[in-house]
C-alpha positions in Angstrom: 73.8 -52.5 -177.4 73.5 -48.8 -178.2 74.1 -46.6 -175.2 72.6 -43.0 -175.0 76.0 -41.3 -175.7 76.3 -43.3 -179.1 72.9 -42.3 -180.2 72.0 -39.2 -182.4 70.4 -36.2 -180.9 66.7 -36.8 -180.1 63.8 -34.7 -179.3 63.7 -34.6 -175.5 60.9 -36.8 -173.9 58.0 -35.0 -172.3 57.7 -34.7 -168.5 55.5 -37.3 -167.0 52.8 -34.7 -166.0 52.7 -33.8 -169.8 52.9 -37.2 -171.4 49.8 -38.5 -173.0 48.8 -42.1 -172.0 47.0 -44.6 -174.2 43.4 -43.7 -174.8 40.5 -44.9 -177.0 42.0 -43.2 -180.1 45.1 -45.5 -179.9 43.0 -48.8 -180.4 44.0 -49.2 -184.1 47.6 -48.3 -183.3 47.8 -51.0 -180.4 46.1 -53.7 -182.6 48.7 -53.1 -185.2 51.5 -53.5 -182.7 50.0 -56.6 -181.3 49.8 -58.1 -184.8 53.4 -57.3 -185.5 54.5 -58.8 -182.1 52.4 -61.8 -182.5 53.9 -62.3 -186.1 57.5 -62.4 -184.7 56.5 -64.5 -181.6 57.0 -61.5 -179.2 53.6 -61.0 -177.8 54.4 -62.3 -174.4 58.1 -60.7 -174.4 57.4 -57.0 -175.1 54.7 -54.6 -174.1 54.3 -50.8 -174.0 55.5 -48.2 -171.6 54.9 -44.5 -171.5 58.0 -42.7 -172.4 58.6 -39.7 -170.1 61.2 -37.8 -168.3 61.3 -36.7 -164.5 64.7 -35.0 -164.9 67.2 -34.6 -167.7 70.0 -37.1 -168.3 73.3 -36.2 -169.8 74.3 -38.1 -173.0 76.7 -40.4 -171.0 74.1 -41.2 -168.3 71.5 -44.1 -168.2 68.7 -45.0 -165.7 69.2 -48.2 -163.8 66.5 -50.2 -162.1 66.8 -52.4 -159.1 64.1 -53.9 -156.7 63.9 -55.2 -153.2 61.5 -58.2 -153.3 61.2 -58.1 -149.5 59.5 -54.7 -149.5 58.1 -55.1 -153.1 59.6 -51.8 -154.2 61.2 -50.8 -157.5 64.0 -48.2 -157.4 65.7 -46.3 -160.3 68.8 -44.1 -160.2 71.1 -42.6 -162.7 74.6 -44.0 -163.5 77.3 -43.0 -165.9 76.9 -45.2 -169.0 80.7 -46.1 -169.3 80.9 -47.0 -165.5 77.8 -48.9 -164.8 78.2 -52.6 -164.1 74.4 -53.1 -165.1 74.3 -54.7 -168.4 70.9 -56.1 -169.3 68.6 -53.5 -171.1 65.0 -53.6 -169.8 63.5 -50.5 -171.7 64.3 -49.3 -175.1 63.2 -46.2 -177.2 62.6 -46.5 -181.0 65.1 -44.7 -183.2 63.7 -42.4 -185.9 63.1 -43.9 -189.4 66.3 -43.4 -191.4 68.7 -44.6 -188.8 72.3 -44.9 -190.1 73.4 -48.3 -191.7 74.7 -50.4 -189.0 73.2 -48.5 -186.1 70.5 -50.2 -184.0 67.0 -49.2 -184.6 66.5 -48.5 -180.9 68.2 -46.7 -178.0 68.6 -48.2 -174.6 66.9 -46.1 -171.8 67.0 -48.4 -168.8 69.4 -51.0 -167.7 69.2 -53.8 -165.1 71.5 -56.5 -163.9 69.9 -59.9 -162.9 72.5 -60.2 -160.1 71.4 -56.9 -158.5 67.9 -57.8 -157.9 66.3 -56.8 -161.1 62.6 -57.7 -161.6 62.1 -61.3 -161.9 65.6 -62.2 -160.9 65.6 -61.6 -157.0 66.6 -65.1 -156.2 69.8 -65.3 -158.3 72.3 -63.9 -155.6 
């Protein structure tokens, strides 16, 4: 798994208020993605999310998600990449074309640990 500190410098993500969501002009793009996901048997495994930033993260930080099934809430916070105990990636950012050989074609941007009430795993304590 590639952690943010191992990745090459990237263009910063737009702030949420500035990020452009899906619209009618994206229909062909989404159809192409669906075709590729279906071809590889991943249509029910992966979807889309709007990449955005609410605040900057240092190169050695990562967002971590947790939920509370009792209150039906999802919480996200920042942890140091090298010190987090959360190990299951739940969101990725694609690497630019031409990634170095041996380097993952994606960057992990959100971690989750099933033992810490991650989505869908709240009964595994």
